[in-house]
DRENTISE-569896 format. One record per atom (N, C-alpha, C, O, CB): residue number from 1; atom name; x, z, y. Coordinates in steps of 0.02 Angstrom, whole numbers. Last residue first. Glycine has a CB too. Example, Ala and Ser with C-alpha at 12.3 -4.5 7.8 and 13.67 -1.06 7.14 Angstrom:
     k    a        u        w        v
     2    N      642      354     -112
     2   CA      684      357      -53
     2    C      645      394        2
     2    O      670      402       57
     2   CB      704      286      -30
     1    N      660      390     -284
     1   CA      615      390     -225
     1    C      660      390     -165
     1    O      712      423     -166
     1   CB      565      452     -224
***
This chain:
     k    a        u        w        v
   193    N     -988      280      -35
   193   CA    -1036      262       17
   193    C    -1050      189       15
   193    O    -1090      164       55
   193   CB    -1009      281       87
   192    N     -983      341     -204
   192   CA     -956      306     -147
   192    C    -1010      291      -96
   192    O    -1069      290     -112
   192   CB     -921      241     -168
   191    N    -1017      510     -257
   191   CA    -1033      438     -259
   191    C    -1004      404     -197
   191    O    -1000      435     -144
   191   CB    -1110      428     -262
   190    N     -964      642     -358
   190   CA     -962      609     -292
   190    C     -977      536     -300
   190    O     -951      504     -346
   190   CB     -895      620     -258
   189    N    -1008      788     -438
   189   CA    -1003      716     -443
   189    C    -1007      687     -374
   189    O    -1051      706     -335
   189   CB    -1058      688     -489
   188    N     -948      942     -504
   188   CA     -971      902     -448
   188    C     -964      828     -465
   188    O     -920      808     -503
   188   CB     -933      918     -384
   187    N     -919     1001     -628
   187   CA     -949     1042     -575
   187    C     -979      999     -520
   187    O    -1031     1018     -491
   187   CB     -898     1089     -547
   186    N     -938      965     -800
   186   CA     -917      942     -734
   186    C     -955      980     -680
   186    O    -1016      990     -685
   186   CB     -929      866     -726
   185    N     -881     1057     -938
   185   CA     -937     1035     -897
   185    C     -911     1017     -827
   185    O     -866     1050     -800
   185   CB     -991     1090     -893
   184    N     -739      984    -1026
   184   CA     -772     1040     -993
   184    C     -832     1014     -953
   184    O     -834      955     -935
   184   CB     -723     1077     -946
   183    N     -686      868    -1069
   183   CA     -719      908    -1119
   183    C     -755      968    -1089
   183    O     -796     1000    -1122
   183   CB     -669      932    -1171
   182    N     -680      703    -1005
   182   CA     -676      775     -993
   182    C     -714      813    -1046
   182    O     -769      793    -1066
   182   CB     -703      792     -924
   181    N     -607      578    -1111
   181   CA     -664      602    -1073
   181    C     -657      677    -1063
   181    O     -632      712    -1107
   181   CB     -731      585    -1110
   180    N     -457      484    -1095
   180   CA     -494      539    -1126
   180    C     -550      563    -1081
   180    O     -542      568    -1020
   180   CB     -448      597    -1144
   179    N     -468      308    -1070
   179   CA     -446      373    -1046
   179    C     -487      428    -1079
   179    O     -547      419    -1091
   179   CB     -452      378     -969
   178    N     -464      171    -1111
   178   CA     -489      224    -1155
   178    C     -462      292    -1134
   178    O     -435      329    -1176
   178   CB     -471      209    -1228
   177    N     -441       67    -1031
   177   CA     -381      102    -1055
   177    C     -399      159    -1101
   177    O     -355      192    -1128
   177   CB     -340      128     -996
   176    N     -565       30     -988
   176   CA     -537       -8    -1043
   176    C     -473       23    -1070
   176    O     -452        8    -1126
   176   CB     -523      -79    -1021
   175    N     -580      113     -880
   175   CA     -619      127     -939
   175    C     -592       90    -1000
   175    O     -596      115    -1056
   175   CB     -692      109     -928
   174    N     -503       50     -786
   174   CA     -477      112     -816
   174    C     -516      131     -878
   174    O     -489      161     -924
   174   CB     -481      170     -764
   173    N     -580      -55     -739
   173   CA     -527      -70     -788
   173    C     -499       -7     -820
   173    O     -473      -10     -875
   173   CB     -472     -108     -755
   172    N     -661       13     -648
   172   CA     -690      -16     -708
   172    C     -637      -30     -761
   172    O     -649      -18     -820
   172   CB     -727      -81     -690
   171    N     -582      166     -594
   171   CA     -596       95     -587
   171    C     -625       69     -652
   171    O     -616       99     -705
   171   CB     -531       55     -568
   170    N     -637      322     -547
   170   CA     -610      282     -602
   170    C     -630      210     -590
   170    O     -688      195     -576
   170   CB     -636      307     -671
   169    N     -598      453     -437
   169   CA     -632      390     -449
   169    C     -598      354     -506
   169    O     -537      355     -512
   169   CB     -631      346     -385
   168    N     -621      604     -361
   168   CA     -593      569     -418
   168    C     -631      505     -426
   168    O     -693      505     -422
   168   CB     -595      612     -483
   167    N     -580      715     -230
   167   CA     -615      655     -253
   167    C     -581      628     -315
   167    O     -520      629     -321
   167   CB     -616      601     -197
   166    N     -604      854     -128
   166   CA     -572      827     -187
   166    C     -614      768     -213
   166    O     -675      772     -218
   166   CB     -564      882     -242
   165    N     -672      913      -27
   165   CA     -627      858       -9
   165    C     -593      826      -70
   165    O     -558      777      -63
   165   CB     -575      882       38
   164    N     -746     1021      -75
   164   CA     -782      959      -58
   164    C     -736      901      -41
   164    O     -759      844      -41
   164   CB     -828      972       -1
   163    N     -675     1093     -220
   163   CA     -672     1088     -148
   163    C     -706     1023     -128
   163    O     -696      973     -163
   163   CB     -599     1092     -121
   162    N     -629     1198     -352
   162   CA     -674     1148     -325
   162    C     -673     1150     -249
   162    O     -672     1203     -219
   162   CB     -746     1158     -351
   161    N     -555     1301     -400
   161   CA     -517     1244     -374
   161    C     -563     1190     -344
   161    O     -539     1141     -315
   161   CB     -474     1214     -429
   160    N     -638     1392     -457
   160   CA     -603     1412     -396
   160    C     -565     1354     -364
   160    O     -545     1359     -306
   160   CB     -556     1469     -410
   159    N     -680     1321     -574
   159   CA     -727     1332     -519
   159    C     -691     1350     -454
   159    O     -711     1327     -401
   159   CB     -776     1386     -536
   158    N     -559     1199     -630
   158   CA     -589     1266     -634
   158    C     -630     1280     -570
   158    O     -615     1252     -518
   158   CB     -534     1321     -643
   157    N     -612     1027     -633
   157   CA     -568     1080     -608
   157    C     -599     1147     -624
   157    O     -660     1152     -631
   157   CB     -554     1073     -531
   156    N     -642      859     -638
   156   CA     -643      920     -679
   156    C     -591      968     -652
   156    O     -531      952     -649
   156   CB     -631      904     -754
   155    N     -746      753     -558
   155   CA     -680      784     -552
   155    C     -683      849     -589
   155    O     -725      892     -572
   155   CB     -658      794     -478
   154    N     -835      598     -579
   154   CA     -827      670     -585
   154    C     -755      692     -579
   154    O     -709      654     -593
   154   CB     -855      694     -651
   153    N     -818      465     -458
   153   CA     -844      494     -518
   153    C     -830      568     -521
   153    O     -814      599     -470
   153   CB     -815      460     -579
   152    N     -828      314     -368
   152   CA     -818      386     -367
   152    C     -850      415     -429
   152    O     -903      393     -450
   152   CB     -847      418     -302
   151    N     -743      168     -411
   151   CA     -807      203     -407
   151    C     -792      277     -407
   151    O     -748      300     -444
   151   CB     -855      183     -464
   150    N     -664       15     -359
   150   CA     -663       85     -377
   150    C     -733      114     -374
   150    O     -777       89     -338
   150   CB     -617      125     -331
   149    N     -649     -143     -426
   149   CA     -687     -102     -378
   149    C     -685      -30     -402
   149    O     -703      -16     -459
   149   CB     -759     -127     -371
   148    N     -521     -268     -426
   148   CA     -564     -218     -458
   148    C     -597     -175     -406
   148    O     -574     -172     -349
   148   CB     -524     -175     -507
   147    N     -439     -327     -335
   147   CA     -497     -366     -358
   147    C     -546     -319     -392
   147    O     -607     -330     -387
   147   CB     -474     -422     -407
   146    N     -387     -221     -200
   146   CA     -386     -243     -269
   146    C     -447     -284     -285
   146    O     -499     -277     -253
   146   CB     -381     -184     -317
   145    N     -309     -248      -46
   145   CA     -372     -233      -79
   145    C     -370     -261     -149
   145    O     -353     -320     -158
   145   CB     -433     -261      -40
   144    N     -142     -187      -33
   144   CA     -192     -241      -29
   144    C     -255     -218      -66
   144    O     -253     -176     -110
   144   CB     -165     -308      -59
   143    N       20     -144       22
   143   CA      -49     -125        5
   143    C      -93     -186       10
   143    O      -83     -230       52
   143   CB      -74      -68       53
   142    N      186      -92       -2
   142   CA      141     -149        6
   142    C       72     -124      -16
   142    O       65      -88      -65
   142   CB      164     -212      -37
   141    N      342      -20       47
   141   CA      272      -15       30
   141    C      237      -83       38
   141    O      256     -124       80
   141   CB      237       37       74
   140    N      473      -17       91
   140   CA      461      -41       24
   140    C      387      -41        3
   140    O      371      -59      -54
   140   CB      500        0      -24
   139    N      407     -131      210
   139   CA      443     -119      147
   139    C      472      -49      147
   139    O      493      -24      199
   139   CB      500     -172      138
   138    N      258      -76      299
   138   CA      325     -108      295
   138    C      357      -91      228
   138    O      337      -44      193
   138   CB      371      -84      353
   137    N      148        1      311
   137   CA      139      -71      321
   137    C      205     -109      320
   137    O      208     -168      339
   137   CB      102      -85      386
   136    N      175      133      305
   136   CA      149      102      244
   136    C      139       27      251
   136    O      123       -7      202
   136   CB       84      134      225
   135    N      324      202      372
   135   CA      261      167      382
   135    C      239      130      319
   135    O      280       99      285
   135   CB      268      118      441
   134    N      388      362      319
   134   CA      394      288      319
   134    C      326      255      331
   134    O      276      278      304
   134   CB      424      263      252
   133    N      378      498      303
   133   CA      370      471      370
   133    C      375      395      375
   133    O      367      367      429
   133   CB      421      501      415
   132    N      478      496      163
   132   CA      437      539      206
   132    C      437      511      277
   132    O      490      501      307
   132   CB      464      612      206
   131    N      566      428       83
   131   CA      508      391      107
   131    C      462      433      152
   131    O      412      407      177
   131   CB      468      365       48
   130    N      659      520       41
   130   CA      683      466       86
   130    C      624      427      115
   130    O      632      395      168
   130   CB      730      419       48
   129    N      602      598      -55
   129   CA      598      621       14
   129    C      621      568       64
   129    O      603      572      123
   129   CB      640      684       23
   128    N      532      470     -164
   128   CA      577      526     -149
   128    C      567      546      -76
   128    O      528      515      -40
   128   CB      652      507     -163
   127    N      460      374     -293
   127   CA      450      407     -228
   127    C      498      466     -221
   127    O      505      506     -267
   127   CB      376      432     -221
   126    N      452      290     -404
   126   CA      517      303     -373
   126    C      512      334     -304
   126    O      554      321     -262
   126   CB      556      239     -369
   125    N      335      277     -473
   125   CA      346      231     -417
   125    C      414      240     -384
   125    O      433      201     -340
   125   CB      292      239     -365
   124    N      347      380     -567
   124   CA      340      311     -591
   124    C      355      260     -535
   124    O      383      207     -548
   124   CB      270      299     -618
   123    N      349      492     -482
   123   CA      407      477     -524
   123    C      405      404     -547
   123    O      456      370     -545
   123   CB      409      523     -585
   122    N      221      484     -426
   122   CA      280      480     -383
   122    C      343      463     -424
   122    O      384      423     -402
   122   CB      291      545     -346
   121    N      141      500     -543
   121   CA      136      440     -501
   121    C      199      431     -459
   121    O      228      377     -457
   121   CB       74      444     -455
   120    N      175      628     -583
   120   CA      189      571     -627
   120    C      190      507     -587
   120    O      234      464     -595
   120   CB      137      567     -683
   119    N      122      699     -473
   119   CA      193      703     -490
   119    C      215      645     -534
   119    O      268      615     -522
   119   CB      208      768     -526
   118    N      -18      666     -473
   118   CA       25      650     -416
   118    C      100      653     -431
   118    O      138      612     -404
   118   CB       10      697     -360
   117    N      -87      580     -615
   117   CA      -68      642     -581
   117    C      -17      627     -527
   117    O       23      580     -534
   117   CB      -40      693     -631
   116    N      -45      458     -704
   116   CA     -102      504     -708
   116    C      -82      572     -679
   116    O      -62      616     -717
   116   CB     -128      511     -781
   115    N       44      354     -724
   115   CA       27      373     -655
   115    C      -34      419     -652
   115    O      -70      419     -602
   115   CB       13      311     -613
   114    N       68      353     -866
   114   CA      119      333     -817
   114    C      105      360     -747
   114    O      150      387     -715
   114   CB      125      258     -814
   113    N      -29      375     -960
   113   CA        8      433     -935
   113    C       59      416     -880
   113    O       89      461     -851
   113   CB       43      466     -991
   112    N      -80      254     -997
   112   CA     -127      305     -973
   112    C      -91      364     -941
   112    O     -120      399     -900
   112   CB     -171      330    -1030
   111    N       24      180    -1053
   111   CA        5      167     -983
   111    C      -44      219     -954
   111    O      -48      226     -893
   111   CB      -26       99     -977
   110    N      151      244    -1147
   110   CA       79      246    -1142
   110    C       57      236    -1069
   110    O       71      279    -1027
   110   CB       52      313    -1169
   109    N      287      259    -1134
   109   CA      262      192    -1144
   109    C      186      189    -1132
   109    O      160      138    -1110
   109   CB      278      167    -1215
   108    N      413      349    -1041
   108   CA      350      344    -1078
   108    C      331      271    -1087
   108    O      357      228    -1052
   108   CB      293      382    -1040
   107    N      506      382     -945
   107   CA      524      388    -1015
   107    C      462      391    -1059
   107    O      458      430    -1107
   107   CB      568      451    -1026
   106    N      484      355     -813
   106   CA      446      411     -842
   106    C      465      425     -914
   106    O      444      476     -942
   106   CB      372      396     -839
   105    N      566      246     -791
   105   CA      572      305     -748
   105    C      539      366     -778
   105    O      563      422     -771
   105   CB      541      291     -679
   104    N      518      158     -891
   104   CA      588      181     -892
   104    C      596      245     -851
   104    O      630      292     -873
   104   CB      635      126     -866
   103    N      387      139     -850
   103   CA      400      167     -916
   103    C      471      194     -921
   103    O      483      246     -951
   103   CB      387      115     -971
   102    N      410       76     -725
   102   CA      375      141     -729
   102    C      391      176     -795
   102    O      407      235     -796
   102   CB      300      132     -722
   101    N      471      -43     -767
   101   CA      508        4     -723
   101    C      477       73     -726
   101    O      512      123     -728
   101   CB      509      -22     -651
   100    N      363      -97     -840
   100   CA      427      -83     -873
   100    C      469      -33     -832
   100    O      499       13     -860
   100   CB      467     -149     -884
    99    N      263     -114     -743
    99   CA      254      -65     -796
    99    C      319      -48     -832
    99    O      329        9     -853
    99   CB      204      -91     -846
    98    N      245     -189     -625
    98   CA      308     -154     -638
    98    C      303     -102     -692
    98    O      336      -50     -688
    98   CB      332     -122     -575
    97    N       74     -161     -596
    97   CA      134     -199     -580
    97    C      196     -158     -593
    97    O      199      -99     -575
    97   CB      132     -222     -506
    96    N      -27      -74     -635
    96   CA      -39     -146     -644
    96    C       24     -187     -631
    96    O       27     -245     -653
    96   CB      -94     -168     -598
    95    N      -93       85     -671
    95   CA      -33       43     -667
    95    C      -49      -31     -680
    95    O      -80      -47     -730
    95   CB       19       67     -716
    94    N     -200      162     -571
    94   CA     -203      124     -633
    94    C     -144       76     -630
    94    O     -146       30     -589
    94   CB     -273       86     -642
    93    N     -150      320     -503
    93   CA     -154      247     -500
    93    C     -169      220     -570
    93    O     -152      251     -620
    93   CB      -87      217     -472
    92    N     -188      475     -421
    92   CA     -179      434     -481
    92    C     -187      360     -465
    92    O     -224      340     -420
    92   CB     -230      454     -534
    91    N     -177      540     -295
    91   CA     -174      579     -357
    91    C     -161      536     -419
    91    O     -128      559     -466
    91   CB     -237      617     -366
    90    N     -121      543     -142
    90   CA     -135      491     -193
    90    C     -124      525     -260
    90    O      -67      538     -279
    90   CB      -89      426     -183
    89    N     -192      639      -17
    89   CA     -147      640      -75
    89    C     -169      584     -123
    89    O     -227      580     -142
    89   CB     -148      709     -110
    88    N     -205      608      149
    88   CA     -239      595       85
    88    C     -186      593       31
    88    O     -141      551       32
    88   CB     -280      528       88
    87    N     -208      713      296
    87   CA     -175      667      248
    87    C     -217      662      185
    87    O     -259      705      170
    87   CB     -104      692      232
    86    N     -197      769      465
    86   CA     -236      756      404
    86    C     -197      707      360
    86    O     -160      665      385
    86   CB     -306      727      422
    85    N     -171      816      600
    85   CA     -131      835      542
    85    C     -169      828      477
    85    O     -173      875      438
    85   CB     -107      907      549
    84    N     -334      810      670
    84   CA     -262      820      680
    84    C     -230      841      614
    84    O     -260      880      576
    84   CB     -249      874      734
    83    N     -450      682      618
    83   CA     -431      752      627
    83    C     -355      757      637
    83    O     -318      713      616
    83   CB     -453      796      567
    82    N     -459      554      582
    82   CA     -470      567      652
    82    C     -452      640      669
    82    O     -439      656      727
    82   CB     -544      554      671
    81    N     -336      495      468
    81   CA     -394      536      483
    81    C     -398      549      558
    81    O     -348      554      592
    81   CB     -391      601      445
    80    N     -173      508      390
    80   CA     -229      473      421
    80    C     -286      521      434
    80    O     -284      579      415
    80   CB     -253      416      377
    79    N      -42      480      281
    79   CA      -63      515      342
    79    C     -119      474      373
    79    O     -114      413      381
    79   CB       -3      524      393
    78    N      -46      492      112
    78   CA      -54      443      165
    78    C      -79      482      226
    78    O     -132      514      222
    78   CB     -104      385      145
    77    N       74      562       -1
    77   CA       13      567       39
    77    C       13      511       90
    77    O       66      487      110
    77   CB        7      636       74
    76    N      151      595     -153
    76   CA      141      546     -100
    76    C       73      556      -67
    76    O       21      557     -101
    76   CB      148      475     -127
    75    N      267      713     -215
    75   CA      197      692     -208
    75    C      191      647     -147
    75    O      222      660      -96
    75   CB      150      754     -203
    74    N      391      757     -335
    74   CA      374      729     -270
    74    C      301      709     -272
    74    O      275      690     -325
    74   CB      419      668     -253
    73    N      412      908     -426
    73   CA      384      840     -423
    73    C      373      819     -350
    73    O      348      858     -309
    73   CB      318      836     -462
    72    N      478     1037     -409
    72   CA      489      992     -467
    72    C      471      920     -454
    72    O      510      875     -468
    72   CB      450     1017     -525
    71    N      441     1131     -317
    71   CA      512     1117     -324
    71    C      529     1068     -380
    71    O      588     1059     -396
    71   CB      548     1180     -336
    70    N      304     1128     -306
    70   CA      334     1179     -349
    70    C      408     1166     -362
    70    O      435     1189     -412
    70   CB      297     1181     -416
    69    N      320      968     -244
    69   CA      273     1017     -268
    69    C      307     1063     -319
    69    O      336     1040     -368
    69   CB      212      983     -300
    68    N      386      899     -100
    68   CA      400      920     -168
    68    C      353      976     -188
    68    O      347     1026     -152
    68   CB      475      942     -175
    67    N      314      762       -7
    67   CA      337      831      -14
    67    C      350      846      -87
    67    O      328      809     -131
    67   CB      286      881       15
    66    N      282      639      110
    66   CA      308      653       43
    66    C      334      724       43
    66    O      372      745       87
    66   CB      365      602       23
    65    N      178      539      190
    65   CA      199      609      193
    65    C      218      627      122
    65    O      175      629       77
    65   CB      141      657      221
    64    N      185      380      267
    64   CA      190      421      206
    64    C      209      492      224
    64    O      250      504      267
    64   CB      241      390      157
    63    N       64      322      388
    63   CA      132      336      365
    63    C      130      379      302
    63    O       78      409      287
    63   CB      174      371      420
    62    N      -57      309      450
    62   CA      -30      251      415
    62    C       42      260      393
    62    O       77      211      381
    62   CB      -36      191      458
    61    N      -48      397      609
    61   CA      -81      378      547
    61    C      -47      317      515
    61    O      -13      278      549
    61   CB     -155      364      559
    60    N       98      486      672
    60   CA       47      434      677
    60    C       16      418      609
    60    O       48      424      558
    60   CB       76      371      708
    59    N      117      662      624
    59   CA      138      598      653
    59    C       81      548      656
    59    O       23      565      644
    59   CB      195      569      614
    58    N       90      771      553
    58   CA       72      774      624
    58    C       90      709      660
    58    O       78      702      720
    58   CB      107      832      657
    57    N      144      744      431
    57   CA       71      751      435
    57    C       47      751      508
    57    O      -10      732      521
    57   CB       49      815      400
    56    N      281      752      453
    56   CA      251      685      447
    56    C      175      688      452
    56    O      144      641      474
    56   CB      271      654      381
    55    N      309      891      450
    55   CA      308      855      514
    55    C      275      787      509
    55    O      242      766      557
    55   CB      379      846      539
    54    N      321      981      346
    54   CA      258      944      353
    54    C      254      902      416
    54    O      199      880      434
    54   CB      201      993      351
    53    N      454     1033      357
    53   CA      430     1005      294
    53    C      368      960      304
    53    O      364      907      273
    53   CB      413     1060      245
    52    N      462     1087      483
    52   CA      505     1031      467
    52    C      478      995      405
    52    O      480      933      402
    52   CB      578     1054      455
    51    N      291     1116      535
    51   CA      356     1139      512
    51    C      399     1077      499
    51    O      375     1020      505
    51   CB      350     1183      447
    50    N      141     1157      620
    50   CA      195     1109      608
    50    C      259     1144      586
    50    O      279     1195      615
    50   CB      207     1067      671
    49    N       18     1262      536
    49   CA       52     1231      592
    49    C      110     1187      571
    49    O      125     1180      511
    49   CB       78     1284      639
    48    N      -51     1304      427
    48   CA      -13     1355      464
    48    C       25     1326      523
    48    O       62     1363      557
    48   CB       36     1390      417
    47    N     -105     1180      381
    47   CA     -149     1235      401
    47    C     -113     1287      444
    47    O     -141     1312      492
    47   CB     -178     1269      339
    46    N      -31     1078      327
    46   CA      -33     1083      399
    46    C      -74     1142      425
    46    O      -77     1153      486
    46   CB      -62     1019      428
    45    N      -55     1080      193
    45   CA       12     1102      216
    45    C       13     1111      291
    45    O       55     1148      317
    45   CB       65     1051      195
    44    N     -216     1141      147
    44   CA     -174     1090      178
    44    C     -107     1119      200
    44    O     -103     1177      222
    44   CB     -209     1059      239
    43    N     -299     1240      107
    43   CA     -257     1210       55
    43    C     -208     1159       84
    43    O     -163     1136       49
    43   CB     -300     1177        2
    42    N     -377     1273      218
    42   CA     -324     1319      198
    42    C     -278     1291      144
    42    O     -222     1316      136
    42   CB     -355     1382      173
    41    N     -410     1151      336
    41   CA     -418     1165      265
    41    C     -361     1212      243
    41    O     -303     1194      249
    41   CB     -418     1100      223
    40    N     -380     1108      462
    40   CA     -429     1162      455
    40    C     -440     1184      384
    40    O     -476     1232      372
    40   CB     -494     1141      485
    39    N     -296      996      445
    39   CA     -267     1060      469
    39    C     -316     1119      463
    39    O     -293     1175      459
    39   CB     -245     1053      541
    38    N     -350      917      291
    38   CA     -338      917      363
    38    C     -318      988      384
    38    O     -323     1035      344
    38   CB     -401      893      403
    37    N     -353      811      146
    37   CA     -338      875      178
    37    C     -332      865      253
    37    O     -311      813      277
    37   CB     -272      905      149
    36    N     -416      732       -2
    36   CA     -408      734       70
    36    C     -396      805       96
    36    O     -426      853       71
    36   CB     -469      704      104
    35    N     -364      638     -138
    35   CA     -384      705     -117
    35    C     -368      711      -43
    35    O     -311      697      -23
    35   CB     -347      761     -160
    34    N     -400      510     -263
    34   CA     -371      534     -200
    34    C     -397      604     -186
    34    O     -445      627     -216
    34   CB     -388      487     -141
    33    N     -383      386     -386
    33   CA     -400      456     -371
    33    C     -363      478     -308
    33    O     -303      466     -301
    33   CB     -382      502     -431
    32    N     -347      255     -400
    32   CA     -410      276     -433
    32    C     -429      348     -419
    32    O     -483      370     -437
    32   CB     -404      265     -507
    31    N     -265      117     -339
    31   CA     -279      187     -326
    31    C     -347      204     -357
    31    O     -397      172     -343
    31   CB     -279      203     -250
    30    N     -179        5     -443
    30   CA     -239       18     -405
    30    C     -251       94     -399
    30    O     -248      130     -449
    30   CB     -300      -16     -437
    29    N        3        3     -430
    29   CA      -62      -13     -459
    29    C     -119        5     -414
    29    O     -109       19     -355
    29   CB      -70       21     -526
    28    N      179      -26     -448
    28   CA      121       14     -429
    28    C       58       -7     -464
    28    O       60      -33     -520
    28   CB      111       11     -355
    27    N      317     -106     -377
    27   CA      294      -65     -433
    27    C      234      -24     -410
    27    O      237        9     -358
    27   CB      351      -19     -460
    26    N      370     -168     -265
    26   CA      338     -209     -316
    26    C      312     -172     -376
    26    O      286     -203     -423
    26   CB      385     -260     -338
    25    N      412      -59     -186
    25   CA      461     -107     -213
    25    C      433     -146     -271
    25    O      467     -158     -321
    25   CB      525      -70     -235
    24    N      264        4     -221
    24   CA      326       26     -192
    24    C      381      -16     -225
    24    O      394       -9     -284
    24   CB      338      104     -202
    23    N       92      -29     -190
    23   CA      154      -47     -223
    23    C      213      -18     -185
    23    O      211      -15     -123
    23   CB      161     -124     -229
    22    N      -77       -8     -217
    22   CA      -19       20     -182
    22    C       43        3     -223
    22    O       46       18     -282
    22   CB      -26       97     -172
    21    N     -235      -77     -197
    21   CA     -173      -79     -235
    21    C     -117      -54     -191
    21    O     -109      -76     -134
    21   CB     -158     -151     -261
    20    N     -390       11     -183
    20   CA     -335      -25     -152
    20    C     -275      -24     -200
    20    O     -266       23     -238
    20   CB     -316        5      -83
    19    N     -478       95     -248
    19   CA     -483       24     -261
    19    C     -429      -18     -228
    19    O     -421      -77     -245
    19   CB     -549       -1     -238
    18    N     -488      212     -121
    18   CA     -504      198     -191
    18    C     -513      123     -200
    18    O     -552       92     -164
    18   CB     -568      238     -214
    17    N     -483      218       16
    17   CA     -422      200      -19
    17    C     -434      185      -93
    17    O     -394      150     -124
    17   CB     -371      255      -12
    16    N     -609      266       55
    16   CA     -593      195       65
    16    C     -530      173       28
    16    O     -524      114       11
    16   CB     -585      181      139
    15    N     -600      403       29
    15   CA     -647      361       -9
    15    C     -628      288       -5
    15    O     -631      252      -55
    15   CB     -719      371       17
    14    N     -501      438      124
    14   CA     -491      452       52
    14    C     -537      409       10
    14    O     -515      381      -41
    14   CB     -503      526       37
    13    N     -565      402      243
    13   CA     -503      368      224
    13    C     -491      377      149
    13    O     -473      329      114
    13   CB     -442      395      265
    12    N     -670      493      241
    12   CA     -685      421      238
    12    C     -623      382      218
    12    O     -628      334      180
    12   CB     -711      396      306
    11    N     -598      611      255
    11   CA     -639      601      195
    11    C     -656      527      186
    11    O     -656      501      130
    11   CB     -703      643      198
    10    N     -543      595      383
    10   CA     -499      592      325
    10    C     -538      584      259
    10    O     -513      552      213
    10   CB     -456      654      321
     9    N     -625      489      501
     9   CA     -622      553      464
     9    C     -584      546      398
     9    O     -591      496      362
     9   CB     -693      579      450
     8    N     -504      371      565
     8   CA     -573      392      553
     8    C     -570      456      512
     8    O     -515      475      491
     8   CB     -615      337      515
     7    N     -387      281      564
     7   CA     -410      320      621
     7    C     -485      333      616
     7    O     -525      310      657
     7   CB     -395      282      687
     6    N     -350      195      465
     6   CA     -332      265      456
     6    C     -360      310      511
     6    O     -356      371      505
     6   CB     -258      272      453
     5    N     -394       73      514
     5   CA     -418       95      448
     5    C     -407      170      439
     5    O     -448      204      409
     5   CB     -382       55      393
     4    N     -321       44      624
     4   CA     -385       78      636
     4    C     -416      103      570
     4    O     -459      147      570
     4   CB     -433       31      672
     3    N     -218      -35      575
     3   CA     -205       37      587
     3    C     -269       77      600
     3    O     -271      137      587
     3   CB     -158       45      646
     2    N     -271     -144      444
     2   CA     -273     -127      515
     2    C     -259      -53      525
     2    O     -285      -12      488
     2   CB     -341     -146      545
     1    N     -173     -207      319
     1   CA     -225     -159      335
     1    C     -217     -140      409
     1    O     -163     -123      432
     1   CB     -221      -96      289
***
């Protein structure tokens, strides 16, 4: 992937990542859900300025920003965007490679639950703070355009959690996994460009 891929508005980067395959040491799958943040967004870690914890967000595009959520789960972000201190949270993958390793790390067998959510995803891929600031174009990372095509779809959240930068996309193959359908009314629908 060309470094220029990340040098555009963070919302565009978030949309463009849908459908790409992300692997960490050969374990991973197709990105099906992302969430974009930049320094002007109060929900962004970079909103209050640079700290030791969020330093990777202020670094060059195309690197990993890894942080711990609520002191429990690691989360993987891709630094990018034409805006300063912007990143895209990788929220969910459709597991396609290294399922045995994922199942062992997560102590689960159901493929629908292996990478459904940023904490689960990081645990399944073996993401830790050691990868914070690591370039995504070098080992242990590998990225490639998936044969499957992502599509933007609904995102279910309580009304106070809705934000125009939140994106959810389901790949065609994800439908074959018989993922549970949202039971609450959907607040927003996003379509790909």
